[in-house]
C-alpha positions, 0 to 999 in steps of 0.5 A: 500500500505504501509503495502504491501511494508513493507511485501515485504521488510521483505521478501527480507531480509529473501530471501537474508539471506537464504543460503541452505546447500543441495538440500532438503533445496533448494527445501523447499525454492522453495515451500515456495516462488515459489510454487503454494501456495507460498508467491509470488503468495499470494502477487500477489493475494493482488493486488486486494486490492490495490487502482487503483491509486497505482496498478502500483507502487505495481505491480512494487514492486511485479515483483522486488520481484519475480525476486529477488526470482527466481534469488536467487533460480537459484543461488543454481541450481548447488547444486541441480545438484551436489546432483543429480549426487552424489546420482545417482548409476550405476549398473554394473551388468546390460547389456550394451547398444546395439551397432547399427549395420551398413550396407553395401551400396547397391552398395557395396553389388552388387559389392561384389556379382558380384565379387564372381560370376565371381571369381568362373569362374576364373576371377581376379579383376583388378583396375586402376586410375580414372584420365586417359590419352587419350590413355588408355581411348579412343585411345587404345580402338579403339576410335581415335581422332574425332571418333563419338563414343566419342560424346556418352561420355560427358567427364570431361577433366582435361587438354588438350595437353596432354589430362587428364580426368576422366575416362568414363569407366573402359575399361581403366583398361582393357587397362592397364592389356593388356599392362602389361600382355600377354594372357591368360587374365581373369579379371573383372574391377569394379570402378567408372566412370564419365560423364558430364550428367545432374543429374536426377532419371535415370542419374548421373555425376558419376556411377559405372561399372563392365567390364570383359575381357577374352583373350585366344586361341579359345575364341568364342561368345559361351563362352561369352554367357555361361559366361553371362548366368551363371552370370544372373542365379546367380545374379537374380535367375534361370529361368531368361531368356536372349536375345542378340541384335546386337549393335555397340561398337568400341572396340568389333566386333561383338557387342551385348547388352544383356537383361534379362526377366523383374523381375517385371512382369516376362516377361509379360510386365509392366511400368519398361520394357516398356511393352516389357517383357525385360530389358537391363543390359549390352553391350558385344562383341568379342574384336576388333582385332585392340584393341589386336594389340594395345598391341602387342597381335597376333589377329590371335592367340588370340581372346577374349570377353568383357562386361560391365554393370552398377552396379546401373542398376543391383542394381535397378533391384535386389532391386527395386531402382527407383532413381539413386540419392538415392545411393549418398544422404547418407539418413540413412533411405534408407541405413538402408533398406539393413541391412538384406542384409549383 
C-alpha cells in the first residue's frame, strides 16, 4: 500500500508539471495516462494486490488520481480545438451547398389556379376586410335581422350595437364592389372566412372561399352554367361531368348547388361520394333582385349570377386531402408533398 501511494504521488507531480505546447503533445499525454494501456488503468489493475483491509483507502487514492488526470487533460481541450480549426482548409473551388427549395401551400396553389381560370373569362379579383359590419355581411345580402338563414352561420361577433364580426363569407366583398361600382360587374372574391364550428377532419373555425359575381344586361342561368362548366373542365380535367340541384340561398333566386362526377371512382360510386357517383363543390344562383336594389342597381335592367365554393373542398378533391386540419398544422412533411406542384 505504501509503495502504491508513493507511485501515485510521483505521478501527480509529473501530471501537474506537464504543460503541452500543441495538440500532438496533448494527445501523447492522453495515451500515456488515459489510454487503454495507460498508467491509470495499470494502477487500477494493482488493486488486486492490495490487502482487503486497505482496498478502500487505495481505491480512494486511485479515483483522486484519475480525476486529477482527466481534469488536467480537459484543461488543454481548447488547444486541441484551436489546432483543429487552424489546420482545417476550405476549398473554394468546390460547389456550394444546395439551397432547399420551398413550396407553395396547397391552398395557395388552388387559389392561384382558380384565379387564372376565371381571369381568362374576364373576371377581376376583388378583396375586402375580414372584420365586417352587419350590413355588408348579412343585411345587404338579403339576410335581415332574425332571418333563419343566419342560424346556418355560427358567427364570431366582435361587438354588438353596432354589430362587428368576422366575416362568414366573402359575399361581403361582393357587397362592397356593388356599392362602389355600377354594372357591368365581373369579379371573383377569394379570402378567408370564419365560423364558430367545432374543429374536426371535415370542419374548421376558419376556411377559405372563392365567390364570383357577374352583373350585366341579359345575364341568364345559361351563362352561369357555361361559366361553371368551363371552370370544372379546367380545374379537374375534361370529361368531368356536372349536375345542378335546386337549393335555397337568400341572396340568389333561383338557387342551385352544383356537383361534379366523383374523381375517385369516376362516377361509379365509392366511400368519398357516398356511393352516389357525385360530389358537391359549390352553391350558385341568379342574384336576388332585392340584393341589386340594395345598391341602387335597376333589377329590371340588370340581372346577374353568383357562386361560391370552398377552396379546401376543391383542394381535397384535386389532391386527395382527407383532413381539413392538415392545411393549418404547418407539418413540413405534408407541405413538402406539393413541391412538384409549383
